[in-house]
N, C-alpha and C positions, 0 to 999 in steps of 0.2 A: 553517665556515671555521676553520682551526686559528689560534689566537692564543696568543702566550706570555704574555699579561697574567695576573698572579696571579688566583686565584679569589677571594681575600680580600686587601683593602688597607685597613688602618686607620691613620688619621693624626690625631694631636692629639685623640684622642677621650676624652671623659669619661663614665664610666658611673655611672649613678644608680640607686638603689634608693629609690623614692618621691622625697623631696626632698633625700636624702643622697647626695653623691658617695662612691663607694666605690673608684673606679679613675680615676686622673688620668693625663692626657697619654699615652694608650696609642698605640704605634706598633708595628705589625709587618705583614708580609705572609705570605700562605700561596700557595705556587705549586701549579700544576696537578700532580696525582698526589702531592703531599706527605702524609707522616703526622706530625702534630704532637700531643704530649700537653700539656694544660693542667692544671697542678697548683696546689696551694695549700690552706691550712687551710680548714676549714668557715667560711663567711661572708667568705672573702677576695675574693669577686667572680666566681669562675669561671661560675656559673650565670648571672648578670646579664649577663656578658660574651657568653656564647653566645645569651641571649635577645635582646640588642641586635643581634647579628649576623644572626639569622633574624627580626627585626623583631617580636618579641613584646613588646620594651621600646622606647619611644621614644628614639631618638639625639637628645638635646638640645643636645650640644656637641661639635663635632668633626666628622670625616668617615670614612665607611666605605663601601667599595664590595664588594659580595658578588655573584659571578658577573655582574658588569657592572651591577647595580643600585645607584644611590647610596641607602644606607639613610637618610641624614639628610633626604632629600626625598621619601622613599617615601610615597606615598598608600595609605590603607587598601584602595582598589580596585585597587592594583598588587601587594599582597601575595600574591594567588593565583598570579601570574606568577613572582614570586620563588620560591615554594614549589615550583613545578614543576621548578625547576633545582637545588634543594638537598634534602637528607634530613635528618631530625631523629630522633635514638634517645634515649628517656627511660629514666630509671632505673626508674620506676614503670609502664612499659609503656603505659599509657593505651589499652588495647583496649577495644572495646565488648563488655561481658560478655554481652550479650543477642544477640550475632551470632557466627556461626561464623567461621572464619579467613578463608575465601573472602569472606565478606560484609564482613568489616573491611577487607580490601584493595580490594574492589570500591567501597566508600564512597570511598576515597581517589581512586580513578581517576575516579569520577563527579564529585567535588568539584573536580577539576583539569581538568576539560573533556573527558574521554574520552567518545565516544559510540558506538563500534562495540562491540557486546557480544562478537563473536568475538574481536576484538583484545584486549579487557579480559581475557577468559578465558585467552587465550594469555600474555598478560604476567603474569598472576597465576601461571600454571603455571611460568612461567620463573623468577620470583623465588623461589617456594617450593622449586623444585629446586635454586637456587643457594644457599640456606641449609639444605638438607637436611630440608625439611618437607613434601614432596610428599604424603606419606601422611596429613597431618593437615588437609588442606583443609577437611573437613566437620566437624572437631571444635570444640567450644566452648572459649573460653579457659580456664574453670575445669577442663577435662579435660587441660590441659597443665601440665608442670612450668614452674618459673620459667625455666629455660634455653630451654625449647621456646618459652614466650612472647616471650622476647627475640629469638628467631630470628624469630619472626613480625613483631616490631616493626621488625627490621632488613630483613626482606623488604619490609615496607610502605614504609620509607624509600627502598628501591631502586627502587620501581615506576616512576618517571618518569627513570630513568638520570641521578641527579644528578651534578653536578660535584663537589660536596663534601658530606660528611655531618658534621653537628654531633652529637656524641654526649655526652650529660651523664651521667657516672657509669654506663655501661651494664652494668657488672658489680657495681654496688653492692649488689644484692640476691641475689647468687648465690654459691654455695660456690666455693672455689678451683679444683676440677677443671672445672666448668662454666664458670667464668670464663675459663680458659685456653682452652677451645674456642671461646668467643665472640670472645676477642682474635684467635685464629688466623683465624676467618671475617673479622674486620675487615681483617686483613692480606691475605687473598686478595682481598678487594673492592678494598683499596688497590693491590694489584699489577695488577689489571685496569684501573687508571687513575683511580679515584675518590680525590680528596683526602679527608682526615680530620683533624678537629679534635676530639679526645676529652679531657673533663675527667675526672680520675680521682684516687682516693686509693690505687690499687693499685700500690704500689712494686715488688712483686715482678714484676708484670706488665711495668713498665717496664724492669726489669733483663733479663728474658727476651726482650723485643721493643724494644730500644733504638731510639729515634727523637728527633727534635727536641723539646726541652721549652720551653714558656713557663710562667714561675711568677708567680702572683699574690701579691704579698707587700707589706704596708705601702703599700696603696693604688696600687701600681704593677705593671706587667707587664714582666718581664725575661726575656731568654734565660738558661737554666739549662744548664751543661755537665753532662752525665750523670755524668762522673767526680767532680763535686763534689756530686752529690745526696746529702744527708745525711737519712736516714729517721728521724724522731722519733715516738715511740709516740703523742704527742698529736696527730698530724696524722691 
């Protein structure tokens, strides 16, 4: 059933790294189908905020709801159900190096409760086609370029048809030309209806593909107007 409820709601949330508060009183929503950039200096809290939203870090103070799941009360046993409705794309890929592309994706489907082998094979074929990697199904990760590995990671994140993708510096290890190809792929995914929250340092990419911007700065998260975006070489 369709609902207009935002896919992410963050209210009076405090984000911790170990015992230290790194973001205070965070409040924002992300609507269905929205594309949002998350920017800020290294150490400003971008990754910790993302990890809090996909329940890799415990939400100690405040409230957050992601695809209908209240993160502050989420039990460990409920995490797999949350993960079936979201996708996560990492900078460092995190592929199993001893398994080929299809086996990497198959592991995710098995871990999230898929049972029918024919349906699993068909879904893997669908997402690999979506990211332009159909011909690489049987290749090992070390046989792929960085850009190709990131396409596989995106395919992995799409397996369960997520309502939102959380992407943490997805172009951080890629050269500019490949980065541009990857961001175009994210925009195609977004146009198909998946919301995206992407942490990035790539300001050229933000200029080429303008979208809403949230900025982590001085322990806060604020809306940033694209026209006011000042690029500092130290960021």
